N, C-alpha and C positions, 0 to 999 in steps of 0.2 A: 493510472503514473507506470506502470513498464512502455509505454508510447514515450511518455515524456521524457520519461529517463533515460531513454535512446537517444532523444534529440538533442540533450543536453551533455551529462557524461558521455556515449556515445558516440556526438559528434564532439567529441574533445579529442576521445582516442585513436577515432578517424581521421578527422584531421592532423594531427601531430604524426598519425604515421604516413599519409598520404601528401602531406606539404611539401617534400621535397621534392617526389614524383610528380606533382605537378609544376613546379615551379622547371624542373628539370627538361620537360615536354613542353614546356612556354614560353622560354626563357631560357635558350639553351646556352646565354651569353653570359647568362648568371652564375654565378657559386651558390648553388644552392645551399650548402651545409653553412655557408656565411650567414644566410637566414630562418634558415628553417627552425634555431632552437628557441627563439624569441617568440614566436606564438604559443607555445606549449607553456613555458618559462611562468608567461603572463595569465593564461587561464589558469594555472595554479593556485597562483599566490594571489588571485584575486577571487575565488574561491569561498573563503571567509567573509568575503567581504557582502558575496549574496544569501549566505546564513544569516548576515548582522541587517542586511538589509530589507530581507523576507520578516524580520520579527519587528520590525520596524513599520512596514508598511504591509507582509502580506504576502503569505508563501504567495497563491495563488497570482495575486495583481503585481510580482515582481516577476514570476515565470509569464504570465499576459505577455506584457510588454517586452520582456524579451526574446520569444521568438519573434514576434514584430520587426525586430530589432536586429535577430539574425536572418531574417526572409531577406531585408532589404538589404544586408552587408552580403550575402548569392548575390544578387542582383548585380552590386555591385563590382565581386569579382568575374560577372557575365561583363558587366560592361567594359573592364581595362582588359580582358583577354587582349589577345592578339585577333583580328579580322583572316581571315586564307594566309593566317604563317606571315603577315606582315604588322607593322603599326603595336598597337598594344602600350599599357602603359604598368612596368615593372613595380611605379612607385604604388599609382595606385591601387595593383592589385597586392601588393603588400601590404599596404595600411588598411584596405576591407577584410583582408583576411584578419589584421590581428583585432581588427574590431569583429569579429565571428570567435576567435580565439577568446578577446575578453567576454562576451556574450557566454559562449558554452562555461565559463568560469562562474560567469556569476548564475548563470543555470543551474548549474550544479548545484550551487550550496542552496538556491531558491526551492528546490526540485527535491533536495533530499531532505528539508525541514518540512516540508506540505506532505509528507507520509507519515512521521508520528502522531503530528498533527490530526490527520484523518483518519487513524486507527485510535490513538483515544479517545476523540470528541464521540466515533459510530460506540467506544466502549461505552461511555459514560454515559450517552443518549440510552441507550439500552438499560442502562443500570434501573433509571426512571425513580431515585430515588434519591435522599438525603441522607439517607445514614449514612454515619463516614465509613463504615466496614465495608458498606457497598460499594462506596466511593472510592474506597481503598485497593479491592477486587476489578474494581472496572478500569483504574489506574494502571494496576500489576498487568492485565488482559489485554489492555491497549498498546503498552510498551512491548510486549512479549507479540502480538501481533504487528506491530510496527515496524520492530527489528527484524522480524521471518522478512520481512516485508519487501526491507531496503534489502538486504540481500539478492534476496532474488531478483530483485529490479537491475541490480547491479553487474548479475549475472548476465544477463538478457540483454543487458548496456551494453557488453563486452562487445557483443555482438557487431558495434560502430567501427572498431577497429577491424572489421574485417572489411565488410559492408564497401565501407566510401572509397578504402583505394581501391576493390575490387570492383569497383562503379565507376571510375578516372579510369581503368585500361579498359574496359569492355568498352565505355564509351568512345574514347580515341581510336579501339581496334573497330568499330563497327564504324560511327562518324566521319574519323579522324580529328576530333577536338573533344575537351569534355562537359563543351554544352550541355548537351542533355542530362549528364549524371545531376552537373548542379540547376537544372530546372527541376530534378525529380526532388532535390534537396528541398527547396522553393516549395512545392506540393508539399513533402511531407511534413516543412514546417505550419504553411496553412493548414495542416492538419488540425497542429500539434495547442496550433492558435483558439480553432474550434471546440477542442478535449477541453482545456484549461479555462475557455469561457463559459461553457456546454455548464459543466460538472463542478467548476469549485468557484469562476469568479463574478459568475452571471447574479444580479439579484433572484433569490429564490433559488439559489444552484442546491444540490441535491446536499452535498457536500462541501459548503464553503471551508477554507481555511487560510 
């Protein structure tokens, strides 16, 4: 879940921090400050919708498909980047980033919802009793573990705010463009898809949620 939360909340703060840099470096004729605020706003506003959707469809299912869309959106960003310093489409680039911010918000809500459900289910499974007191103790234990894990995963995900802008800068310095960093992000989202499917979403998963 630390990895998955890094992929959602970490992506949100990382993209928010690095979006103006990327606009300036790839589309120098565009006023980055006129556009950079919109993505983080969308991501923040849509976060509760991710939690609501997870309550309706299941956190693992929402998270899985959310990462699929995130990987595709990064591919769209790559497609609309200037090639060799020329061409590109700022409109397409900007719209793909809006999709990315939208999915970071939804994924933030869905992964945030998954964690307490996972630990509550595990605690109830360990109790193996229909005794009301045993169930109450299990619920208390699961809620405590879930709350502690939420704090830890949020701390880990905060590294996204450093890693994503740093990746842009390193990629541009070494290769002349951000493409290498974006390919790494796609690979990471594919890893998140595999983790979500294997541990939480597939039939017979270890911890369905």
